[in-house]
matplotlib code that plots the C-alpha trace (Angstrom):
import matplotlib.pyplot as plt

x = [-21.5, -24.7, -26.4, -30.1, -31.7, -35.4, -36.2, -39.1, -41.6, -43.5, -41.9, -44.4, -42.7, -44.9, -42.3, -40.1, -43.1, -42.0, -44.1, -42.0, -40.6, -37.2, -34.8, -33.7, -30.4, -30.0, -26.7, -26.0, -29.6, -29.9, -31.1, -27.8, -29.1, -32.4, -31.8, -33.0, -29.9, -29.5, -26.4, -24.9, -26.4, -26.3, -30.1, -32.4, -36.2, -38.3, -41.2, -42.9, -46.6, -46.1, -45.8, -42.6, -43.6, -41.8, -42.7, -46.1, -45.9, -48.7, -49.1, -51.4, -51.0, -51.2, -48.0, -47.6, -47.1, -43.9, -44.0, -42.9, -39.4, -38.9, -39.4, -41.9, -44.9, -44.2, -46.5, -46.6, -50.2, -51.5, -49.2, -49.8, -46.3, -46.2, -49.7, -48.3, -45.4, -47.6, -49.7, -46.7, -46.1, -42.4, -42.7, -45.3, -45.8, -47.1, -48.0, -51.2, -54.4, -52.3, -51.4, -48.1, -47.8, -44.4, -42.1, -41.9, -38.2, -37.4, -39.6, -37.4, -34.3, -35.9, -36.6, -33.0, -31.8, -34.1, -35.4, -39.1, -41.2, -41.3, -39.5, -41.0, -41.3, -43.1, -45.1, -45.0, -48.5, -50.0, -52.3, -49.4, -47.3, -50.4, -50.7, -47.0, -47.1, -49.5, -52.9, -55.1, -58.6, -59.2, -62.2, -60.4, -57.8, -54.2, -52.5, -49.7, -47.2, -48.4, -48.4, -44.7, -43.8, -45.8, -44.3, -40.8, -41.5, -42.8, -39.8, -37.4, -39.3, -39.3, -35.6, -34.8, -36.3, -40.0, -41.7, -43.9, -46.8, -50.1, -53.4, -56.5, -58.6, -61.8, -60.2, -59.0, -62.0, -60.3, -57.7, -58.2, -56.6, -53.9, -52.8, -53.0, -50.9, -48.3, -47.7, -47.8, -45.1, -42.5, -42.7, -42.1, -38.3, -37.9, -41.3, -42.4, -45.9, -48.9, -51.7, -55.1, -58.1, -60.1, -62.6, -65.8, -67.3, -70.6, -72.5, -69.9, -67.0, -66.7, -66.1, -63.7, -61.7, -61.5, -60.2, -57.2, -56.6, -56.5, -53.7, -51.8, -52.4, -51.3, -48.1, -47.5, -47.1, -47.8, -51.0, -52.6, -56.3, -56.6, -59.0, -61.5, -63.9, -64.7, -64.9, -66.9, -68.2, -71.8, -73.0, -70.5, -67.7, -68.4, -68.5, -65.6, -63.3, -64.3, -63.3, -60.0, -59.4, -60.3, -57.6, -55.1, -55.8, -55.1, -51.6, -52.1, -50.1, -53.0, -53.5, -55.9, -55.8, -58.6, -59.1, -61.2, -63.9, -67.4, -67.2, -64.8, -63.3, -62.6, -62.7, -66.1, -65.0, -63.7, -65.2, -66.6, -69.4, -70.0, -73.5, -75.0, -73.4, -76.7, -78.1, -74.9, -74.9, -78.8, -78.6, -79.4, -77.1, -77.2, -74.7, -72.0, -70.3, -68.1, -64.7, -63.6, -64.8, -68.2, -70.1, -67.4, -69.1, -72.4, -74.3, -75.1, -78.3, -78.4, -77.9, -74.8, -73.4, -73.7, -72.3, -69.2, -68.5, -68.6, -66.7, -64.3, -63.9, -60.8, -62.5, -62.5, -65.7, -66.8, -69.3, -71.3, -72.4, -70.2, -71.6, -69.9, -70.3, -68.6, -65.6, -65.4, -65.5, -62.6, -60.4, -61.2, -59.7, -56.0, -55.2, -56.2, -53.8, -54.2, -53.8, -55.0, -55.6, -54.4, -54.6, -54.9, -55.5, -53.9, -55.1, -58.6, -59.8, -60.7, -59.7, -58.0, -54.9, -54.4, -56.3, -56.2, -53.4, -54.4, -58.0, -57.3, -56.2, -58.9, -61.9, -60.9, -58.4, -59.8, -63.4, -62.1, -62.8, -59.1, -56.1, -53.3, -50.8, -52.8, -53.2, -49.4, -49.0, -51.3, -49.5, -45.9, -45.0, -47.8, -47.0, -43.3, -43.5, -45.9, -43.7, -40.5, -38.9, -36.3, -35.2, -38.5, -41.4, -39.3, -37.0, -34.3, -30.6, -29.4, -32.7, -33.6, -34.4, -37.8, -40.2, -43.1, -43.8, -47.5, -49.9, -52.4, -54.9, -55.2, -53.9, -56.7, -57.4, -59.0, -59.4, -63.0, -64.8, -65.1, -61.6, -59.6, -56.1, -56.4, -53.4, -53.8, -52.8, -50.7, -48.2, -45.1, -42.3, -41.7, -38.2, -37.0, -33.5, -32.7, -33.6, -36.7, -39.0, -42.1, -42.5, -46.0, -47.6, -45.0, -43.0, -39.4, -37.7, -39.5, -36.5, -35.4, -37.2, -35.3, -36.2, -37.0, -36.1, -36.0]
y = [-123.1, -121.8, -124.2, -123.9, -125.9, -126.5, -127.9, -129.1, -129.7, -132.8, -134.3, -136.1, -137.8, -140.5, -141.4, -142.7, -143.7, -141.2, -139.2, -138.0, -135.0, -134.6, -131.8, -131.1, -129.6, -128.0, -127.4, -126.6, -126.9, -130.5, -132.2, -133.0, -134.4, -135.6, -136.0, -135.7, -133.7, -129.9, -129.3, -125.9, -123.7, -120.2, -119.9, -121.7, -122.0, -123.2, -125.1, -126.0, -126.8, -127.0, -129.7, -130.0, -131.6, -132.2, -129.3, -130.0, -131.2, -130.1, -132.9, -130.9, -127.2, -125.0, -123.0, -119.3, -118.0, -116.7, -113.0, -111.1, -110.5, -114.3, -114.4, -116.2, -114.0, -113.3, -110.6, -111.5, -110.5, -112.3, -115.1, -118.7, -119.7, -117.2, -118.4, -121.9, -121.0, -119.1, -122.2, -124.5, -125.9, -126.2, -128.2, -128.1, -130.3, -128.2, -128.8, -130.6, -131.5, -131.6, -127.9, -126.0, -122.3, -122.6, -125.4, -127.4, -128.2, -124.6, -123.5, -125.5, -123.8, -120.5, -121.6, -122.5, -119.2, -116.9, -119.0, -119.3, -119.0, -122.8, -125.8, -126.7, -130.0, -130.3, -132.7, -132.5, -131.5, -133.6, -130.8, -128.3, -130.5, -131.5, -127.8, -127.5, -130.4, -128.3, -129.8, -127.0, -128.7, -130.3, -132.2, -134.2, -137.0, -136.2, -137.5, -140.1, -137.5, -135.2, -138.0, -138.8, -135.1, -134.8, -138.0, -136.7, -133.4, -135.3, -137.6, -134.7, -133.0, -136.2, -136.8, -133.2, -134.0, -133.7, -136.2, -137.7, -136.7, -135.1, -135.3, -133.1, -135.6, -133.6, -130.6, -132.5, -134.7, -135.7, -137.9, -141.6, -144.8, -144.7, -141.2, -141.9, -145.0, -143.6, -140.5, -142.4, -144.8, -142.1, -142.7, -146.5, -146.6, -144.7, -145.7, -142.1, -140.9, -140.4, -138.2, -137.2, -135.1, -137.9, -137.6, -136.9, -136.7, -137.3, -140.2, -140.6, -140.9, -144.7, -145.2, -142.2, -143.7, -147.1, -145.6, -144.1, -147.0, -149.4, -147.4, -147.5, -151.2, -152.0, -150.0, -150.9, -147.3, -145.4, -143.4, -140.4, -139.6, -135.9, -133.9, -136.8, -134.6, -132.7, -135.9, -138.2, -135.8, -135.8, -139.0, -141.4, -141.5, -144.8, -146.7, -144.7, -145.6, -149.2, -149.1, -147.6, -150.3, -153.0, -151.7, -151.5, -155.1, -155.9, -154.5, -151.0, -148.4, -145.9, -143.1, -140.1, -136.6, -134.3, -130.8, -130.0, -127.8, -128.5, -126.4, -126.6, -124.0, -123.8, -121.4, -120.6, -121.4, -124.9, -128.1, -128.7, -126.3, -127.8, -128.7, -131.2, -129.9, -128.8, -132.3, -133.9, -131.9, -131.8, -128.0, -124.6, -121.7, -120.2, -122.8, -120.9, -117.8, -115.5, -114.7, -111.9, -108.9, -107.0, -109.9, -110.8, -112.3, -112.8, -116.1, -116.7, -116.5, -118.1, -114.6, -113.8, -117.3, -117.1, -113.6, -114.2, -117.6, -115.9, -112.7, -113.8, -117.6, -117.6, -116.0, -118.2, -119.5, -121.3, -124.1, -125.1, -128.6, -131.0, -133.0, -132.5, -136.1, -137.4, -135.2, -136.2, -139.8, -139.3, -138.0, -141.0, -143.4, -144.4, -144.1, -140.4, -137.6, -133.8, -131.8, -128.2, -127.9, -124.4, -122.0, -118.2, -115.7, -112.4, -113.1, -114.4, -117.9, -120.5, -120.3, -123.6, -121.7, -120.1, -122.3, -126.0, -127.2, -125.4, -126.2, -129.9, -129.4, -127.0, -128.7, -132.3, -132.9, -130.7, -132.0, -135.6, -136.6, -137.3, -138.0, -135.5, -138.2, -139.2, -135.6, -135.1, -138.4, -137.3, -133.9, -135.2, -138.9, -139.8, -137.2, -137.6, -141.3, -141.0, -138.4, -140.4, -137.6, -139.3, -136.3, -134.5, -135.2, -136.6, -135.4, -138.1, -137.1, -136.2, -135.1, -131.6, -129.2, -128.3, -128.2, -126.5, -125.6, -125.1, -125.2, -128.0, -126.5, -123.2, -123.5, -121.9, -121.1, -117.7, -117.7, -117.6, -117.6, -113.8, -113.2, -116.2, -115.0, -114.4, -116.1, -118.7, -118.2, -120.1, -121.5, -120.3, -121.1, -122.5, -123.6, -124.2, -125.5, -124.8, -121.1, -119.4, -118.6, -117.7, -116.5, -116.1, -115.6, -113.2, -114.2, -113.3, -114.8, -115.5, -117.0, -120.0, -122.6, -124.6, -127.1, -130.7, -133.2, -136.9]
z = [34.8, 36.4, 38.8, 39.6, 42.5, 42.7, 46.2, 48.3, 45.5, 44.7, 41.6, 39.4, 36.5, 35.0, 32.3, 35.2, 37.4, 40.1, 42.5, 45.4, 47.2, 45.5, 44.6, 41.1, 40.1, 36.7, 34.9, 31.2, 30.2, 31.6, 34.7, 36.5, 39.7, 41.3, 45.0, 48.6, 49.3, 48.9, 46.7, 46.3, 43.6, 42.2, 42.2, 44.6, 44.1, 46.9, 45.3, 48.6, 48.1, 44.3, 41.7, 39.7, 36.4, 33.1, 30.8, 29.1, 25.5, 23.2, 20.6, 18.4, 17.5, 14.4, 14.5, 14.3, 10.7, 9.1, 8.5, 5.3, 6.8, 7.3, 11.0, 13.2, 14.1, 17.8, 19.0, 22.7, 23.0, 19.9, 18.9, 19.8, 21.1, 23.9, 25.0, 25.0, 27.2, 29.7, 30.3, 31.0, 27.5, 26.7, 23.4, 20.7, 17.7, 14.8, 11.2, 12.1, 10.1, 6.9, 7.1, 7.4, 7.5, 5.8, 4.6, 7.9, 7.8, 6.8, 9.7, 12.1, 10.7, 11.5, 15.1, 15.5, 14.0, 16.0, 18.9, 19.8, 23.0, 23.1, 21.6, 18.2, 16.4, 13.1, 11.1, 7.3, 6.2, 3.4, 2.3, 2.2, -0.1, -2.2, -3.2, -3.6, -6.1, -8.1, -7.2, -6.0, -6.2, -2.8, -4.1, -6.9, -7.0, -7.8, -10.9, -10.8, -11.6, -8.8, -6.4, -7.1, -6.7, -3.4, -2.0, -2.8, -1.0, 2.0, 2.1, 2.1, 5.0, 7.0, 6.2, 7.5, 10.9, 10.8, 13.1, 10.5, 8.2, 9.2, 7.3, 7.2, 5.3, 6.2, 4.4, 1.3, 0.4, -2.9, -1.1, -1.7, -0.4, -3.1, -2.1, 1.6, 1.4, -0.9, 1.2, 4.5, 3.3, 3.7, 7.4, 7.1, 7.2, 10.5, 11.9, 12.1, 13.1, 10.9, 12.4, 11.0, 11.3, 9.8, 6.9, 8.9, 12.4, 14.3, 12.7, 10.0, 12.4, 12.4, 8.7, 8.7, 11.6, 10.0, 6.7, 8.4, 10.9, 8.0, 6.4, 9.7, 10.0, 6.5, 6.8, 10.5, 11.5, 14.7, 14.3, 16.2, 15.8, 16.3, 18.6, 19.1, 21.1, 18.0, 16.0, 18.2, 20.8, 19.5, 21.1, 19.5, 22.0, 23.7, 20.4, 19.0, 21.9, 21.6, 17.9, 18.8, 21.5, 18.9, 16.6, 19.4, 20.2, 16.6, 17.0, 15.7, 17.7, 17.9, 20.4, 20.5, 21.7, 22.9, 24.3, 27.4, 25.8, 24.5, 21.4, 18.4, 16.2, 12.4, 9.6, 8.3, 4.7, 5.7, 4.4, 7.9, 6.8, 3.4, 2.5, 5.0, 8.1, 9.7, 9.2, 10.5, 13.7, 14.1, 14.6, 13.2, 12.2, 15.7, 17.0, 15.1, 16.6, 14.5, 16.0, 13.7, 11.7, 11.8, 13.4, 16.0, 19.1, 17.3, 16.7, 13.0, 11.2, 7.7, 6.2, 8.4, 7.8, 4.0, 3.9, 6.0, 4.4, 1.0, 1.8, 4.6, 4.4, 6.6, 9.6, 12.7, 14.2, 17.4, 16.9, 20.0, 19.2, 21.3, 24.2, 27.5, 28.8, 25.6, 26.1, 29.7, 28.7, 26.3, 29.2, 31.3, 28.7, 29.3, 25.6, 25.3, 25.8, 26.0, 22.8, 22.5, 18.7, 19.4, 16.5, 16.4, 13.7, 14.9, 18.4, 17.4, 18.0, 20.6, 24.3, 24.0, 22.6, 26.0, 28.5, 27.6, 30.0, 33.2, 32.4, 32.6, 36.2, 37.2, 35.5, 35.6, 38.4, 41.2, 40.7, 40.9, 37.3, 36.8, 39.1, 39.3, 38.3, 35.3, 34.2, 34.3, 32.4, 29.5, 29.2, 29.4, 29.1, 26.7, 24.0, 24.4, 23.9, 20.9, 19.2, 19.9, 22.0, 24.2, 26.2, 26.7, 29.0, 31.8, 34.5, 35.1, 35.0, 31.5, 30.1, 28.9, 31.8, 30.5, 33.4, 35.0, 38.6, 39.5, 42.4, 41.8, 44.3, 42.6, 39.0, 36.8, 33.2, 32.5, 28.7, 27.5, 24.2, 24.4, 25.7, 24.3, 25.2, 28.9, 30.6, 33.4, 37.0, 39.6, 37.2, 39.2, 36.8, 33.3, 32.5, 28.9, 28.4, 32.0, 31.9, 33.3, 30.4, 32.5, 36.1, 37.5, 34.1, 32.8, 29.7, 30.6, 27.5, 24.3, 22.4, 24.5, 22.3, 19.8, 17.1, 18.0, 15.2, 14.6]

ax = plt.figure().add_subplot(projection="3d")
ax.plot(x, y, z, "-o")
ax.set_aspect("equal")
plt.show()
């Protein structure tokens, strides 16, 4: 059996409350020793001057689609999962905001059959199964019969290993308390997660958060509030975090995730841009940038916005309306973890898909906004605990040998809004299952990832 030794690095493992210069031995895809000694090995990597961290876990992504031939879209230059691997992510949790690109449990089967660039866990998307139950109108309530069918679909997905149920309440305005509670109940037996892009943002964020938190409280389920920077990052963050803390003190197991950018991304045809959005964000059309097509890279006028929304509703946009101090405040809170909200449409989209994790270190740790230990905690131990992943996000003996080696002084994101897929630098190695997946930004193996199920 091949033995790999990683020596002389600073091991930061918040799940085990460890920060020390230790050597790691890897055998059979697992951590077999953590020691000050230097055991014999077939491959020795000197990590002097670098951090050895558990592989980063992205708690919020929108997975790559399944192609016509039944495989995961894996263009190394345009697909999401290779971008994730290059920035040190070893496990992603897809199916977010109520959407799945494919039946989530079947998706996990494909990952196990073919491999993927990262390990993949899935949530069962409420919106996906709402449509599968036959209800196509997002603005209306489901019938009792449709609700029974939808709940059965969700139950089957959860029973087949999905980590819980996700909601895009913003994207399905017709959902009501009856539908929310009935569908969330499928998570009750095994105490699985419910996560949501809540009903609204900006000035409407408080009632939207309470709606979902009350469901979690009534069912006593763990809950994740998604991408709070793009929900409360318009001047509401202080009060929003206070509200979350209040519910936590009431016994609700609530956490939040956020990405380190001051602009959000969504499709131009999404309900985010339904009537009233200009008033909600106190802005004009020029805050919206088109990511695809004829107007790629251009800011909108009313005419451009109306044209693209009508003719190409799935085109991605960037919306520059979030307030930097609010996003920074979110990352200072101990109950907020990192989540990229990564999503790409044939290589088009937001730089968060390729830059989120290194950006946390370059823009928050190095300037002193966040400690190195805390940044590792919010990218490893926090998401692992929230998702219920027992062998991920930690480096003690017997756990999966998913890890990242990086230089904290020079790690840097390079993805921009004009070039969103530029890879980061100074991530020396990414290991998945004990094998080197990435070396100095080069993806060596794009099929080491496996499904992660509960």
